[in-house]
N, C-alpha and C positions, 0 to 999 in steps of 0.2 A: 696212418698216412698224415703227413704234415700239411697244415694250412700256413701259408706264408704270403702275405700281400702287403705292399706299401703303396699308399696313395697320398698325393698332395692336395691340399685345399687352400684357397687364397684367403683364409681367415685365421684369426688368432686361435691357438689351441684351446684356450678357455671358452671361446665362443662355440667352437665345434663340439667340445665336450658337453657343454651345457645344453646345446640343442639336441644332441643324441640322447642324453639322459632325461631331459625334462620335456622335450617337444616331439617325441616320437610319434604320438598320435596325429599331430598336425602334419607331419611329414608324409603320412599315408597317401594324401592326394597327389603326391609326386611319384609314387611307386605304382607303376602301371599294373603289375601282376598281383597286387595285394588287394583283397576284398575288404579286410578289416584288420585293425590293430587295436588291442585293448590292454591297458595296464590293469592287471587283475590284483596286484599287490604292490605296495610301496611303503617302505619304512626308512626313516632317516635317523642316523646316529652321528651327529656332528657333520664331519666332512664326508661321511660314508652314507650312500644310499643303496639300499637293496630293493630290487624290484623283480617282478615277474610280468612278462609281456606275452600275450597270446596273439599269434599271427594266423591269418586265414588268407591263403593265396588262391590262385586259380581264377583270377578276375578275367583273364582272356580265354579261359577254357569254356567251351560250350557246356551249358547246364546238363545235357544228357550224359556227357563224358564225366562230369563231376558226380552225377548220380550213380553211374556205374562203378567208378573208382571209390566213391565214398568221400564225404567231407573231410574225414580224418587224414586222407591221403594228402590234403593240401593245407594241413594245420600243424602247428608246432608251438611250443612255449619256450621262451628264453628266460633263464634265471640269471640275474646279473648283480654284481657288487661293484658299484661306482665309487672310486676314491678321488675326490676333488683335489686333495693335496698332491697326489701322485699323477693326476690327470690320466687315470687308467681305469679299465673296466675288465674284470674277470667274469666270464660268462660260460654257460653251458646251455645246450638246446636239448629238449626232449620232444620226441615225436611218437605218436601212438602207432605209426605205420611200422611194419616189420617186427612187431612184438617186442620192441625195446632193443633190437639187435644193433641199432646205430647209436654210438656214443660220440658226442661232439663237444669239445670244450676249447676255449681260447682266451686270450688276453689281448685287448686293444690298448695301445698306448697313443696318446695325443701329444706328440712331440713338436718342438719348435724347429723348423728347418732354417736353412741359411738366410732366407728372405724374411724370417720372422713369422712365417705362416705355419700351417699345420702339416706335419708329416704324420699321417695316421697309419700305424703299424699294427697289423693283425698277425698273431702267432698262436698256433693251436694245433689240434690234431682231431682226426676222425678215425674211428675204428668200427668195424662191423664184425660182430660175433657170429660166425657161421653156425654155431650150435643153436642159436636162437632163431634162425631162419627155419621155422618149423615145417614149412611146406616143402622144403628142399632136403635132400638127403646126401650124405657122404661127400665124395669129391666134388659133385656139382654144387653143393652148398658152399664149399670153400672157394671155388672159382667165382661163384656168384657174389660172394662177400667181397672179393677183390675188385670185381667190376663195379659193385655198388659203392665201395669206398672211393674209387676213382671218379665215378659220376658225382657223388655228393661233394667231394673236394672241388671239382670244377664248378659245380652249381653254386656252392657257397662263395667261392672266390669271385665268380661272375656277379652274383647278387651283391656282394660287398662293393664291387666297383660301381654297379648300377645304383646302389644306395648312396654312395658318395656323390655321384652325379646328381641324384635327386636332392640330397642334402645341400649341395652347392647351389642349386637353383632355388631351393627354399630360403637359404640364408641371403642370397642376392635379392630376392623379392621382399623379404621381411626386414631388410635394411639393417 
């Protein structure tokens, strides 16, 4: 299932790109549902930066619910390659939930719009491998995988828009 979102930000693409790549931990305080963000790896090769960022969500979730579902239900790791010359980021997310059945990968492009500001374009895909949904069998697993794909696409697209709103507020406040 495709991921396809375009959003505009009233800042130069280079500024937005740099904030997303280098200031993601500082952005956490603007993301209501996120409990923590940690860059667990970062390597630089000229204009290219590779990083891994560990996310822990569920900040608004009552602790007993998090305890029942487990912390891993609210956690994932993003692996990204940031290219400063192309102003783009190729990334993939890994979650320990659903035994690796969910595969998500995308490319973000930080383009200049007609006003000289940023058009942030997300293009990617999500797939759910029904065979890896071990607790489900046969046709039910296939139906569940389709529902799960739809849910995850909506969730990621919604989170992307919310993250852009948080990023806009962060950039406005940091001048």
